[in-house]
C-alpha positions, -999 to +999 in steps of 0.1 A: +000-001+000+011+036-006+010+065+017+012+089-010+009+084-049+011+114-073+006+117-110+016+147-132+016+167-101+026+205-107+036+228-076+038+264-079+049+292-057+044+330-063+027+321-096+059+303-107+060+265-112+089+253-089+085+213-091+068+187-111+063+151-103+055+129-133+050+099-109+059+100-072+052+071-045+058+068-009+051+033+006+033+030+037+057+028+064+085+037+042+113+065+045+117+088+017+143+116+015+139+147-007+173+158-015+180+190-033+197+226-029+177+255-014+149+266-035+144+234-055+112+228-042+113+204-014+097+228+012+067+234-013+063+197-019+061+189+019+034+216+021+015+200-005+018+166+011+009+181+045-023+195+028-014+232+037-012+241+001-029+229-031-010+216-059-015+237-092-020+205-113-022+167-113-034+141-090-028+131-054-037+100-035-034+096+004-034+060+014-055+049-016-082+079-014-077+107-040-075+141-025-093+169-042-079+205-043-095+226-018-114+195-001-112+188+037-075+174+045-071+139+058-060+135+092-028+117+105-002+139+091+025+154+113+045+183+097+079+198+112+087+231+093+123+243+092+114+272+118+086+260+140+071+284+165+072+279+201+050+295+227+066+315+257+055+288+280+068+258+297+080+226+274+051+208+288+027+236+281+039+235+243+032+199+239-002+200+258-012+230+235-007+208+205-029+181+221-056+204+228-056+220+192-062+184+180-091+177+203-071+155+228-088+160+263-090+145+297-066+115+310-052+109+277-033+141+277-007+134+303+007+100+292+011+112+256+027+144+268+052+124+290+060+098+262+066+124+238+091+144+260+109+111+270+113+102+236+131+133+226+151+135+259+133+166+273+114+150+301+139+168+326+131+200+313+093+199+312+090+229+334+115+250+317+103+280+293+105+271+256+124+305+250+154+292+274+161+263+254+191+257+231+185+255+192+187+218+194+165+215+224+140+237+208+139+216+176+135+184+197+105+201+215+087+209+182+092+173+171+077+162+205+046+184+198+043+165+165+050+130+179+023+137+207-003+137+180+007+100+169+008+109+133+005+081+105+028+102+084+058+124+095+068+154+072+103+168+082+116+198+065+156+200+071+150+188+108+188+188+116+200+221+102+225+238+125+219+214+154+244+200+178+256+165+176+234+153+207+202+166+191+211+152+157+215+119+169+186+119+193+160+131+164+175+105+139+172+078+167+135+089+174+125+091+135+140+057+131+122+040+160+090+055+150+091+042+116+104+008+127+083+002+157+052+020+148+050+018+110+050+055+107+057+068+071+085+093+070+093+119+044+120+144+050+136+171+031+174+176+033+203+191+015+227+165+030+227+131+011+246+116+040+216+122+063+195+101+039+219+075+037+224+072+077+186+067+079+184+042+050+161+064+030+149+059-006+161+090-023+144+115-046+163+142-061+148+178-068+168+193-097+160+217-124+123+218-113+119+181-117+117+156-089+132+119-099+143+090-082+179+088-076+203+070-051+232+087-037+261+092-060+296+075-058+288+051-031+307+019-034+305-015-016+335-036-014+366-043+009+402-032+015+426-050-007+446-062+021+449-056+058+469-024+067+467-012+030+450+020+014+434+004-015+396-003-014+384-027-041+348-024-054+342-044-081+363-032-111+374-002-090+405+004-069+403+034-049+432+047-027+416+058+009+434+075+036+427+066+062+413+030+053+399+011+082+403-026+082+365-031+086+354-008+058+327-020+035+313+012+022+328+043+008+319+076-007+334+098-032+322+135-031+312+145-067+324+179-061+360+167-052+365+151-086+387+170-110+380+160-148+406+163-176+410+147-210+444+132-201+460+122-170+470+156-150+503+163-133+486+164-099+492+149-064+458+131-066+463+093-060+430+084-077+430+088-115+403+068-132+396+067-169+363+063-182+338+073-208+314+102-206+279+086-208+257+115-194+260+154-189+233+172-175+228+208-161+212+215-127+215+245-106+241+261-126+263+231-126+272+202-149+265+167-135+288+144-155+285+104-153+315+084-163+316+048-170+349+039-152+337+001-151+315+014-125+294+047-128+313+076-114+296+112-111+315+144-109+301+180-105+318+207-124+310+243-132+295+253-166+326+271-176+349+242-166+327+220-188+330+244-217+365+246-213+370+209-213+350+205-247+340+171-237+306+155-250+290+120-244+311+092-257+344+110-251+370+095-229+381+114-197+402+112-165+386+116-133+413+126-104+406+131-067+427+129-035+427+098-012+414+122+016+385+130-004+370+096+000+348+090+030+343+056+047+305+053+055+307+021+076+317-014+080 
């Protein structure tokens, strides 16, 4: 079953179309990450999925029922915006307000309030005024208000922006627990693909006004060539990594750390992979170039750099990057 299904959906802001979705599905109980730069339409899409704004065209279904523009929004959606508003009251009072606003009354309030604060690690601060919280604590309180409503769907807009490590880890753990233990559907917007990978999300990319499926770029599975060495083998690829833990099984190469050239350049970069250009597309003023080096490798270059290179699909090129530009994602 799908939580959301969209066909031919068009989303406009200020009279201008910002995003279109030819076909988009979110499985019930699934986790989907909307990845894209600022201004790519992620927030506008979340607002449509939260039924806070209508789409400008197309069709949208919510758990199998088509939602009509301007119709009564279905219940069960919890939305956490980028800059949530907190009342100048106690932490507990902020959560209680959210419950009352949704019609929760009587003996049901206290246990739901306590459980929500416990989950986000704010139970000891229940009596503190919300205006005296740190940025990370305030974001956790905003999340607690949403969780207290026990939503079927959780929509999160850049939930980890500018947070301390403790708050990031706590929020990621809570979101993961709600999905796994309660079957809550989660859709989050982020400009950080690493966050999507940590949570094991299905990735959809918002680029050039279009939302399309696409996993993270340049993530390779394999293992070190030998114990104590610095070469990671992923199928046909041999990548020098510094440092390279003996238990490394997944690595990532930042597309923006890759330098393209027609021939092997005189550089100190220890990774120099020759491949064939199979795709080049412009998005947000940059050119995303895909090479076939035995495995697909994506590099991001400026439009001026791409023009200077004079490359086109079918040409051979060399992708160079430093060993320190490779990130080990896990064992």
